[in-house]
N, C-alpha and C positions, 0 to 999 in steps of 0.2 A: 819587393816591388810586385805589386798585385798584376795577376794576369789579366789581360784585356779579353771581354766578352764578345766583342764585335768579331763576325766572320768574314774573312777576306773573300772578295767577289770571286766567284767561279769555284769555291772551296766545297767539297762534299758536305752533305748535312746529315747529321746523325738520324737513326731511326726514330727517337724519341723527341727529336727537336723539330721546332716549327720554322719553316723557311719564311724569313722576313719580307722576300719579294712577292711571294704569293698573298701574303696577308695585304699588301698594298694594293692588290687588284682590286677594281671596282666591279659590282654585279652588273651583268649585263642587262640593258634596258628590255623590258617584255615587249615582244612584237605582236601585234594583231594583223593577221593576213588580210590581203585585199578581199578575198572571197567571204571571209567571215564578217568583215566589215560592212561588204555590200548586202550580205544576207541579212543582217540585223536591220539596216536601213530599209530594204523591202519589207521585212516583217512589220517594222513600225509603222510605215505607210500604209500597209494593207489594214492593220487594226484601226489606224486613224480614219481610214476609208470606211470601214465597217461601223464605226461609230458616228457617222456623220448623220444618219436619221436620228438617233437618239441625242445628238448635240443639237440639231434643229430644234426637236421637240423641247429640249431643257429651256430654250431660248422664247418659247412661247409665253404670252401673257398669262397670269395668274387666274384670270377670269376667262371661262370658255366662250366663244363666239358662237350665238345661236344661229343655227343652219337649218335647212329644210331638207327633207329627203330628197326631193326632185333636183336640188341643187348639187348634192353629192353625187347622184346618180349621173348627172349631166357633166360631171368633171369640174364644176365651178369652184369647188373647195379644195385647196391644197392638201395634199397627203402630210402627214406628221403635223397635223394641226390639232389644237386642244378646241374641242367643239361640244357644244350642247345640242342634240338632235332630238327634235320632237317627231314622233312617229309611232306606228303601231307595228310590233314585229308579228309576223306570221309563225305563230308558235306551232302551228300543226307541221311546218316544214323545218323545224329545228332539227340539226345534226349534232349529236354528242361527240365530242373528241376528249383526248386524254393523252398527256405527256407520260405519265407513269400508269402502269397496270394496277387497278385497284384504287386509284385516286378519284376525287369527285369530278375532275374534268371540267370542261367548258361546255356550255350549250351556245352553238352556233346558229343564230336565227336570222333569216333575211327580213328586210323592213318591206311592209306592203307598199305598192306602187313604185318600187325600184327597179322592176324587171330582174331581181336578183343581182344587182350591182352594187347594193349596200347591204351589208351584214352587221349584226351585233354579236359580240361575244360576251356572254355571261358566266359568271362563275357560279357552280351550285354551292350552296351553303352560305351565301351571302346573309348577313344579319339584317340588312334593310333592303327591302323588295324595291325595284325600280319601278315607278308608277309614270308613265307618259313622256319623261324626258330621260335620256341617255346620255351621261357625260362621260367623256374620255378621249383616248388619242386614235385618231384616223390613219389607218395604215392601209397600204396596197395589200391584197390578198397574197400576191406572189412573194411578199417578203414573210409570211408567217411560217413557222416550221411545220405546221399541219396543213400546209396548202394541198399538198399532192394527194394525202389522204383524204381530204375533204372533197376535192375534185373528184376522186375515183369514186368515192361513196356516192356522190351526187349523180354522177354519170351512169352508176350501175342500178340505183334504186329510184324507182319511181316516187314522186312526192305528190300529195293531194292539193289540188288547188280547187277553189269552190266558185261556182256561179249560180245565178239565179234562174229559176225556170224560164223566166222571159228572155234571158240571155241564151239559155240553152235551145229554147224554140226558134230564136232568130238565128243562131249558129247552124241551125239544121241546112238551112238553104245557102248561107254564106260560106260555110265550112270551116268558119272561126268563131271562137267564142270569146266575150269579154269577161274576164273574171272579176269577182268583187272588189279585187285591189287594183283594178285598172289595166291588169296585162291583158294581152291578147294570145290566145293559145290556138294551135291548129291540131287537134288529136286526129290519130289515125283510127279507122273503124275498129281496130282490136285493142284500142286504149281501153283500159278498165275505167269503170264508173259506179258511183255508189250512192244511194239515198235513203233517207229515212222518212217514214209516212206515219203520222199519228191517227191511230185508229179510232173514229169518233163513236163507234158504238161498243167500244171495250174499255175495261178499265182495270187496274192492278189494285189490291188491297193487302197492306202490309201492318199485321197484326202482332202483338206481343202476348206471350204466354202469361196469364196472371190469375190470381185467386178470385174467390167471389166477390162481386162487386154489387153496388146497391140495386141495380135494375137487372142483372144476370148472374147465372151460375158460376161456377168455376170453369175457367177457359185456359186449360193446363196443357193442351195438345192440339193438333191439327184437326183431329176428329171432331172435338168440342167446338172449335172456331167454325168449321164447315156447318155444323147442325145449327149453331147460334145465328149464323148469317143467314141461313136458309129460313129460320123461323121471322126474320124482319124482312124477308123478301129479296133476298140477294142470293140467288143460287150461284155457287162459284164452283171452281175446279183449282187443284193445286197447281201453281205455275212451276213449269219446269225450269225456265230460265229466270235466273234471280234479277235480271237486269232490263231485258227486253225480249220481245218475241222476235222470230227469225223467219222470214219468207223462204230460207232455204233448209227448212227442218227435214230430218230424215223421217223414215217411217215411224209406225206406231211403237214398235219395239225399243227404237232408239230413244224416243220421247219418254217412254215408261222408264227406262233405265235411268235417265236424266232425272225424273221426277223421284225416282227411290233415292238417289244420290243427294238431291236437295233437300228431301223430306229428312234423311238422317242429319244433315247438317244443321237443318232448322231445329230439330229437336235438342241438339246441343246449344244451339244459340238462343233458343226459347223464343223463336219469332217464326213466321210463317208468310208466304207471299201467296196471294190468291188472284186468280182471274175471272171476271164477271163479263157477261155478254150484255153490259148496259153501259150507258155514258158515265163520264165522271160526275156530272151534275146529278144524275139520278142516284148514284151508288152514294154520293155525299149527302144527298137530302134524306134518304132512307136511315142512314147510320146517324145522323143528327136526330130524326125522329125518334129512333129507339135510344138514343143516348149510349151508343156503342162507339167506342173511341178507337179509331185506326187511321192510318195514313192512306191516302188515294193519289195514284200516280196514273198517268196515260200510258198505254201500251203503244210501244213503237215498233214497227216493223222495218227491218233493214234488209235492202235489196242490193245484191251485187250484180253488175252487168257490164256491158260494153258500150262505147259510143255508137258503134254501129247498130246495136239493138235499140238504144234511145231514138236515134234518128228514124228507125223504122215505126217505133210507137212511141210518140212524144206524149201521147194521152196518158201513159202509165205514170206520169209524173204528177197527177192529180192528187191535192192532198199534202205535197211537200213544198218546201220554200227554196232549199239549197241543194245542189248536186255536187257531189265531189268527182273530179276527173284526176286520174292518177298518171300525171305526165312525167316522162322520162326526160330530163334535160340537164345539161351541164351548167357549171358556174361561168359566167362571162369573163373573158381575159382581164377586162379592165375593173374587176369588181374590187371594193375597198370593205374594210372590216374596222368596226369601232370598239376599241377595247376599252370596256366601261371600267371606270374606276382609276385608270391611269392618269398622273399628274405630272406637270412639268417639274415640279419640286422633288419628285421622287428620282429624278436624274441629275441632282446637283453634282455627283461626284464625275459625271462624264467630262466636263471641261478640266478639271484637274489631271485626271487620266491622260486627256489628250496633250496637255502641257508637258506632262512627265515624258510622253511618248516622242514629242517633238524635240525635247532636249535630248534624249538618248539617241534619236536619229541624227541630229547635228553633230554629236559627239563621234559617232561612228561614220558619219560622212567625212569629218575631219581625218579619223584614223584610214579610213579608205585613200583619201588623198595622199596622206603620208606613205602610205603602203605602195601606192603606184608611183611615187615620186622615188622611193628606195629601188623599185624594180627597173627605173629608166637608167640606161647606160650613162655612165660618167663622162663628161668632156675632158679631154686631155688638155 
């Protein structure tokens, strides 16, 4: 008679045997705590809230709405809109910012006539330059990651604004100046100013060293060109500044040192720049009569001064058209920025991500409700 393999209830189990009662036990259901569930729900809600601007922009029409700078500055255009902005950026007031060291970064430029309330963000290195119309996403300046750095720089560094001589003279008595962009500024007496004056009785001549020509000898260095120009009735001196004259020049020794440095560079580049005490028309006529080919440019004198000095002597502006005033001003709190190149279709993924976050939030909200129910005392 075969022995039974069944073990009686309560009988001891051998070391190498499996307890059949333990095999029948079911695995405990994994539990998600109330704190964990609530944390996941809050996290999902936070990310869904942060995605709200992107979700709004993703739902914009594919064609941008044409708007004016004045309407954006007045707050008539809703943020997170896809717009086409016609305007002229004040390139002289552009501020460069970059997310990564060594990157090309972006040029943040205010639009003329906006009172610094409308800015345009342009990426350096774009294949196609923007001409006249700027298309992209309109956002509040406060939402940008570089907003704090941009405001700090604008508040600490004066930016040039330009006004006509007539506006400057009118502002002497009024105490305020209307700039060419339509903004009104009220500079202090210590505010810096600068202007350029074209000298009517001076001209610059830019020449290239060359071999013997049909009508002239070898012109292979600075001295040869000086002698040849003197022969045709144009006495010259070698210009120390390769770009413009300066009203704030130092003494003769400083200028001589600059001339020597420029002369050395000119010998390497095989060119030279001379200055003549004659008008551009006179120099051009003499060069053409002698069939001596060179480029003729005006001599521009740059003057740095203050608003207080201009008020005391407005006659000093004779011969100039525009005056630059270096104004220290911050960016308005309601400023907006146009991110050129951003399109609604670039944000197609925002809605699917939002749906997934919503489902996860609902799942863990249910888990939170179950966890709270388990913590509640049972009724007798």
